[in-house]
C-alpha positions in Angstrom: 27.5 89.9 44.3 26.5 87.3 41.7 29.1 85.6 39.6 28.1 85.3 36.0 29.6 85.0 32.5 31.4 87.9 30.9 28.8 88.3 28.2 26.0 88.7 30.6 27.9 90.7 33.3 26.3 94.0 34.3 28.0 97.0 35.9 27.1 95.5 39.4 28.2 91.9 38.8 31.5 90.1 38.7 32.5 87.6 36.0 35.3 85.1 36.3 38.0 84.2 33.9 40.0 80.9 34.1 43.4 80.6 32.3 44.2 76.9 32.4 47.9 77.5 31.7 48.2 80.7 33.6 49.1 84.0 32.0 52.5 84.4 30.2 55.0 85.6 32.9 52.6 84.6 35.6 52.2 80.8 35.4 50.3 80.6 38.8 47.8 83.3 37.7 44.9 81.2 36.6 41.7 82.7 38.2 40.6 86.2 37.8 37.5 88.2 38.8 36.4 90.7 36.2 34.5 93.8 37.0 33.9 97.2 35.4 36.4 99.8 36.4 34.5 102.4 38.5 30.8 103.0 39.3 29.7 104.6 36.0 29.2 102.6 32.8 32.7 102.1 31.3 34.5 100.2 28.6 37.3 99.3 31.0 37.5 96.1 33.1 39.6 95.3 36.1 41.0 91.8 36.2 42.0 90.8 39.7 43.9 87.6 40.2 42.7 85.3 42.9 45.9 83.2 42.9 48.6 85.9 43.0 48.0 88.6 45.7 48.1 92.1 44.3 48.1 91.1 40.6 45.7 93.2 38.6 45.3 94.2 35.0 43.1 96.8 33.3 41.7 95.6 30.0 39.4 96.9 27.3 37.8 95.6 24.1 40.2 96.7 21.4 37.5 98.3 19.3 37.4 101.2 21.8 40.8 102.4 20.7 41.7 100.3 17.7 38.7 99.8 15.4 41.1 98.5 12.7 42.5 95.7 14.9 41.7 92.3 13.4 43.8 89.6 15.1 43.8 86.2 13.6 43.9 83.1 15.9 44.9 79.6 15.1 42.8 76.5 16.0 44.8 76.0 19.1 43.5 79.3 20.6 39.9 78.3 19.9 40.5 74.8 21.4 42.1 76.3 24.5 38.9 78.2 25.3 36.6 75.5 24.0 35.2 77.8 21.3 33.9 76.9 17.9 35.0 80.1 16.2 35.1 83.8 16.2 31.5 84.2 17.2 32.1 82.4 20.5 34.9 84.6 21.8 35.5 88.0 23.2 38.9 89.7 22.7 40.3 92.0 25.3 43.7 93.8 25.4 45.7 94.6 28.5 46.4 98.3 29.1 49.5 99.7 30.7 48.4 102.9 32.4 50.8 105.8 32.9 50.5 109.4 34.3 48.7 110.6 31.1 46.5 109.0 28.5 49.1 109.9 25.9 51.7 107.7 27.6 49.3 104.8 28.1 49.6 101.7 25.9 47.8 98.5 24.9 49.2 95.1 24.3 48.0 94.2 20.8 50.6 91.5 20.5 49.1 89.5 23.3 45.3 89.8 23.4 43.2 87.9 25.9 40.8 85.5 24.2 37.8 84.7 26.2 34.9 82.3 25.8 32.4 84.7 27.1 29.9 82.0 28.0 32.3 79.8 30.1 35.0 82.2 31.2 37.7 80.0 29.8 40.5 82.3 28.6 44.0 82.3 27.1 46.5 85.0 26.3 47.4 84.5 22.7 50.7 85.6 21.4 50.5 86.9 17.8 54.1 86.3 16.7 54.9 87.7 13.3 51.8 89.8 13.2 53.4 93.1 13.3 51.4 94.1 16.4 53.1 95.7 19.3 52.9 95.0 23.0 53.0 98.7 23.7 50.7 100.4 21.2 49.7 104.0 22.3 46.1 104.4 23.0 46.0 108.0 22.0 47.2 109.1 18.6 49.9 111.6 19.0 49.9 114.6 16.5 
């Protein structure tokens, strides 16, 4: 398999993310391979940590479930991923999967901010934003 940037990754290729400071709660988790979840085209990614055995996350671009989601990042976030602005980044949110889609949630409080060209990444924490770390992905009636 070829390693490439996240913006040019195809369904058969891996991309790599590098979190210089680790991921909150997992300071040793700095390098992740990223691949689509499953064999069919999918909006979901599996992030598998190279540094912590067994650590995996499922992530998705927030627009899939939350088209209204518009996180705002300070300059320190752009600096952390060596990005000039919004046009240089991809935003992903980590999902917590449960037995049913109705119980599954997304962490909108702590999105992953990725420089898609370089793979540099950081998990931003949007304190005071009103976003939740456990937002249901399916609207409940």
